[in-house]
ROSE-4610 file (N, C-alpha, C; in Angstrom, 1 decimal, always signed):
// ROSE-4610
residu = [M/M/M/H/H/H/V/V/V/N/N/N/K/K/K/V/V/V/H/H/H/A/A/A/V/V/V/F/F/F/T/T/T/I/I/I/A/A/A/R/R/R/V/V/V/A/A/A/K/K/K/D/D/D/L/L/L/G/G/G/E/E/E/D/D/D/E/E/E/D/D/D/W/W/W/L/L/L/W/W/W/D/D/D/V/V/V/A/A/A/N/N/N/G/G/G/M/M/M/D/D/D/T/T/T/E/E/E/D/D/D/G/G/G/V/V/V/I/I/I/W/W/W/V/V/V/Y/Y/Y/G/G/G/I/I/I/G/G/G/D/D/D/D/D/D/Q/Q/Q/V/V/V/M/M/M/A/A/A/F/F/F/T/T/T/D/D/D/F/F/F/G/G/G/I/I/I/E/E/E/N/N/N/L/L/L/M/M/M/E/E/E/R/R/R/K/K/K/R/R/R/S/S/S/A/A/A/E/E/E/A/A/A/L/L/L/W/W/W/I/I/I/V/V/V/C/C/C/A/A/A/E/E/E/S/S/S]
num = [1/1/1/2/2/2/3/3/3/4/4/4/5/5/5/6/6/6/7/7/7/8/8/8/9/9/9/10/10/10/11/11/11/12/12/12/13/13/13/14/14/14/15/15/15/16/16/16/17/17/17/18/18/18/19/19/19/20/20/20/21/21/21/22/22/22/23/23/23/24/24/24/25/25/25/26/26/26/27/27/27/28/28/28/29/29/29/30/30/30/31/31/31/32/32/32/33/33/33/34/34/34/35/35/35/36/36/36/37/37/37/38/38/38/39/39/39/40/40/40/41/41/41/42/42/42/43/43/43/44/44/44/45/45/45/46/46/46/47/47/47/48/48/48/49/49/49/50/50/50/51/51/51/52/52/52/53/53/53/54/54/54/55/55/55/56/56/56/57/57/57/58/58/58/59/59/59/60/60/60/61/61/61/62/62/62/63/63/63/64/64/64/65/65/65/66/66/66/67/67/67/68/68/68/69/69/69/70/70/70/71/71/71/72/72/72/73/73/73/74/74/74/75/75/75/76/76/76/77/77/77/78/78/78]
x = [+19.6/+18.7/+18.2/+16.9/+16.1/+16.2/+16.7/+16.7/+15.8/+14.6/+13.8/+14.6/+14.5/+15.1/+14.2/+13.2/+12.2/+12.4/+12.6/+12.9/+11.8/+10.8/+10.0/+8.7/+7.6/+6.5/+5.8/+5.1/+4.4/+2.8/+2.2/+0.6/+0.2/-0.9/-1.6/-2.0/-2.1/-2.5/-1.4/-0.2/+1.3/+1.9/+1.4/+2.0/+1.3/-0.3/-1.2/-0.6/-0.6/+0.1/+1.4/+2.4/+3.6/+3.7/+2.8/+2.6/+1.6/+0.9/-0.2/-1.5/-1.7/-2.9/-4.0/-5.1/-6.3/-6.3/-6.3/-6.2/-7.1/-8.5/-9.5/-8.9/-8.7/-8.2/-7.0/-6.1/-4.7/-5.0/-6.1/-6.6/-7.1/-7.8/-8.5/-7.2/-6.2/-4.9/-4.4/-4.3/-3.4/-4.3/-5.7/-6.4/-5.9/-5.6/-4.9/-3.6/-3.1/-1.5/-1.4/-0.5/-0.2/+1.1/+1.4/+2.5/+3.7/+3.6/+5.0/+5.0/+4.0/+4.3/+4.5/+4.8/+5.3/+4.3/+2.9/+1.8/+1.8/+1.4/+1.1/+0.0/-0.9/-1.9/-1.3/-1.6/-1.1/-2.5/-2.4/-3.9/-3.6/-4.6/-4.7/-5.4/-5.9/-7.1/-8.5/-9.0/-10.3/-10.1/-11.0/-11.2/-10.2/-9.4/-8.8/-7.6/-7.3/-6.4/-6.1/-4.9/-4.6/-3.7/-3.8/-2.8/-1.3/-0.6/+0.9/+1.8/+2.8/+3.6/+5.0/+5.9/+7.3/+7.9/+9.3/+9.8/+9.4/+9.6/+9.2/+7.8/+6.9/+5.6/+5.4/+5.9/+5.9/+6.1/+7.3/+7.6/+6.5/+6.2/+5.0/+3.5/+3.6/+2.3/+2.4/+3.4/+3.7/+3.7/+4.1/+4.0/+2.5/+1.6/+0.4/-0.5/+0.0/-0.6/-0.1/+0.8/+1.2/+0.3/+0.1/-0.6/-2.0/-2.7/-4.1/-4.2/-3.4/-3.4/-3.3/-2.6/-2.4/-3.6/-4.3/-5.5/-6.6/-6.7/-7.5/-7.8/-6.3/-6.3/-6.9/-6.3/-6.8/-8.5/-9.0/-10.2/-11.4/-10.6/-11.1/-11.0/-10.0/-9.9/-10.7/-11.0/-12.3/-13.5]
y = [+2.4/+3.3/+2.8/+2.8/+2.3/+3.7/+3.6/+4.5/+4.2/+4.9/+4.3/+4.9/+3.9/+4.1/+4.5/+5.0/+5.4/+7.0/+7.3/+9.0/+9.3/+8.9/+9.1/+8.1/+8.5/+7.7/+8.2/+7.3/+7.8/+7.5/+8.4/+8.1/+7.3/+6.6/+5.7/+6.3/+7.6/+8.0/+8.6/+8.8/+8.8/+7.6/+6.6/+5.1/+4.5/+4.8/+4.3/+5.3/+6.5/+7.1/+6.7/+6.5/+6.1/+4.3/+3.7/+2.6/+2.2/+3.4/+3.5/+2.7/+2.6/+1.9/+2.7/+2.2/+2.7/+2.8/+4.1/+4.2/+3.3/+3.3/+2.3/+1.0/+0.3/-1.0/-1.3/-0.3/-0.5/-0.6/+0.5/+0.3/-1.0/-1.5/-3.1/-4.1/-3.8/-5.0/-4.7/-3.5/-3.2/-3.3/-3.6/-3.8/-4.9/-4.7/-6.2/-6.0/-5.0/-4.9/-4.0/-4.5/-3.7/-3.4/-2.4/-1.8/-2.5/-3.9/-4.7/-4.7/-4.8/-4.6/-3.5/-2.5/-1.2/-0.1/-0.3/+0.7/+1.2/+2.5/+3.6/+4.3/+4.7/+6.0/+7.3/+8.4/+9.4/+10.1/+10.9/+11.6/+13.0/+13.9/+15.1/+15.9/+16.9/+17.6/+17.1/+17.0/+16.3/+15.0/+14.4/+13.1/+12.7/+13.9/+13.5/+12.5/+11.6/+10.3/+9.8/+9.2/+8.5/+7.5/+6.7/+5.2/+5.8/+5.3/+5.7/+4.5/+4.5/+3.2/+3.6/+2.9/+3.0/+2.3/+2.5/+1.8/+0.1/-0.4/-1.7/-2.1/-1.0/-1.1/-1.5/-0.4/-0.4/-1.8/-2.1/-3.6/-4.7/-4.6/-5.5/-5.4/-4.1/-3.9/-4.2/-4.1/-4.4/-6.2/-6.9/-8.3/-8.7/-8.3/-8.5/-8.0/-6.8/-6.7/-7.6/-8.2/-9.4/-10.6/-10.8/-12.1/-11.7/-10.7/-10.3/-10.3/-9.8/-10.0/-11.6/-12.2/-13.6/-14.4/-14.2/-14.5/-14.3/-13.0/-12.5/-13.2/-13.3/-14.0/-15.5/-16.2/-17.7/-17.5/-16.7/-16.7/-16.3/-15.6/-15.1/-16.2/-17.0/-18.5/-19.5/-19.3/-20.6/-20.5]
z = [+22.4/+21.9/+20.4/+20.3/+19.0/+17.9/+16.9/+16.0/+14.8/+14.4/+13.4/+12.1/+11.2/+9.9/+8.8/+9.1/+8.0/+8.0/+6.7/+6.6/+5.8/+5.1/+4.3/+4.0/+3.8/+3.6/+2.4/+1.6/+0.3/+0.5/+0.2/+0.3/-0.8/-0.4/-1.4/-2.7/-2.9/-4.1/-4.6/-4.2/-4.9/-5.5/-4.5/-5.1/-6.3/-6.2/-7.1/-8.5/-8.4/-9.5/-10.1/-9.3/-9.6/-10.2/-9.8/-10.4/-11.5/-11.8/-12.8/-12.7/-11.2/-10.8/-10.4/-10.3/-9.9/-8.1/-7.8/-6.1/-5.3/-5.8/-5.2/-5.1/-6.4/-6.5/-5.5/-5.5/-4.6/-3.4/-3.0/-1.5/-1.2/-2.1/-1.9/-1.5/-2.3/-2.5/-1.0/-0.6/+0.7/+1.9/+1.8/+3.1/+3.6/+4.8/+5.8/+6.1/+5.4/+5.7/+6.9/+7.9/+9.1/+9.1/+10.3/+10.5/+10.1/+10.5/+10.2/+8.7/+7.8/+6.5/+5.9/+6.5/+6.1/+5.6/+6.4/+5.9/+7.4/+7.1/+8.4/+8.0/+9.0/+8.9/+9.1/+8.2/+8.6/+9.0/+10.0/+10.5/+10.5/+9.8/+10.0/+10.8/+10.3/+11.2/+11.2/+12.2/+12.2/+11.8/+10.9/+10.7/+9.3/+8.9/+7.6/+8.1/+7.3/+7.4/+6.0/+5.9/+4.7/+4.9/+4.2/+4.3/+3.5/+4.1/+3.5/+3.9/+3.0/+2.8/+3.0/+3.7/+3.8/+2.6/+2.1/+1.0/+1.1/+2.1/+2.6/+2.3/+2.5/+2.5/+1.1/+0.3/-1.4/-2.0/-1.4/-2.0/-1.7/-0.5/-0.1/-0.6/-1.0/-1.7/-3.0/-3.6/-5.0/-5.2/-4.3/-4.1/-4.1/-3.2/-3.0/-4.3/-5.2/-6.4/-7.3/-7.4/-8.4/-8.0/-6.6/-6.3/-6.6/-6.5/-6.8/-8.2/-9.0/-10.7/-10.9/-10.4/-11.0/-10.6/-9.3/-8.8/-9.8/-10.2/-11.2/-12.5/-13.1/-14.3/-14.1/-13.1/-12.9/-12.7/-12.0/-12.0/-13.2/-14.2/-15.3/-16.4/-16.2/-17.3/-16.8/-15.6/-15.2/-15.5]
């Protein structure tokens, strides 16, 4: 029997606040992440939905964030 080890997820708004980043920019960074990367969608009533991350997803997001920042610096220097 498979037991899911995810006990909590964090919304993109919470992660952005914790990282001191703009939520819209972080959304762009997270675009393209899949379930395997630790991102899930949480659905509410009607069309209400929000991107959320497992602990593993936050680690992946932070790596993508560092890569995006490095790319931005390289492009700005060109």
